[in-house]
N, C-alpha and C positions, 0 to 999 in steps of 0.2 A: 563467496557472492553473497551469504544471510546476513553476515555483518554490515555490505554496504546496505541492503535493501532495511536492514536495521535504522542505520544512520542516514539513508534519506527519506526515513519513512517518520522518525523523530521530526528532522530536519524542517522537514515541510509543514508536518502535524503541528510541530510550535508558532510557524510562519504564519497558519491560517487563525489561528488560536491568538493570533496580534490582536487587539484591539475589541475583544468579548466582553459580556458580562462576568462578574468570577461565577456567579452558578453555572454559565456557557462550559467555562474553562473548568469546571469540576466535573462537570458532567462531560461532556465531547471530549476532552483531553485526560479525564478520566479510565473511559470506555478506549479511547485509542491507546492507552501507556497499558491498559491492561492489554492489550490485545497483541500488541510488542512484544512485553514482556512475557506472554506465552510462545510466541513464535522463537523468540531465542532459548528461550530455556528449555522449549522441548526441541530443537534443532539442533540442538548442545547435545541432552541424553540423546539422541537417536543419532548422534555421530556416534557417541561412545559406547550405544549400544552394538553398532553396526560396524566398527571397525574401523572407520571413514579415519581416523587420527593415529593410526597403523599401520594400512596399505591404503592408499587410493584405490580400488578396483572400481571393476563395473558393477561386484557386489554388495559393496558395499556403497557406491552412490546411489544406485535407485531408492533407498529406503529416503534418504536424507532428501533427494529428488523430490519425492513424493509427498515428504512433508512441505519443505518450500514452494515449490510451484501452486500447491492448494494455499496454504498460508500467502501467498502472494498476491494471490488472487483476493482472498475475504482482504485483504489490507490495501488493496486496489479498489474496490469498492466501500470498503470504509473512509478513506482520504476524497474518493469523488463525492463518495455521501457530504461530508463537510465543507468541500468546498462547493458544492451547492446549494448545503444549506445558507452559506455565506452571501454569498452570488444573490438568492433569491434572498433573503433578508432583505440586504441592501436596495435590491429592487421594489422592494413593499413599501419603502420609504420615502420612493422620490414620484415626481408628476407622472405625467400617463404616458407621454414618449420617451421620454427617459426610465422608466419601466420595462413600456415595453423593447427598448436597446439592451437593456440590462441582462432582460431575459432572452434574448437574441443572443445575446455574449454568450449567455450558460450552458445554450443549444450548440452554440458552436466551440466554446471550449468543451462538453462533453464529451463532441464526436473525432476531436482532437486527444481528447485525453485517452479515451476509447480505442482510436488505430495507432499511437503511442504505446497506449497500457501491453496491445498487442504482438510488437515487437519485443519488448521489452519480457514479455512473458516467454516469447521465443531463445530469447536470450540466455532468460535463469532457466528454463529448462535446457537447452544447449549444452550450459554449464556440467550439468546432474545426471544428465541422461545420454549415453553411447549411441550417439547413429548411426554412426560407422564399425562397421565390422575392425 
């Protein structure tokens, strides 16, 4: 599941960076790249230390799940901030009525993103934490 999150974050982050300036790509993309590299490396280290690759059991999946769920929240917030930055930057350059339309679209997108993110977080948590005995 962590590789799926890695691929999704890289793909969506890359798409959001299309059309930005070189300086924005360096800072925003660099910070996102650093976060995602830390996420995937540490998740693999935790998997090796907990014995996740040897035997997938309740005891080995809980430490991995704690790291993946908390990292999923951090990466999700970063991705939302990146998307909101792009939408607000586009809104600032528009006329007054278009500006308010883009700001409303940004607020609507944020609400839908948080709702979908909570469902995705449940799915991620469900894959690592055993809820049933």
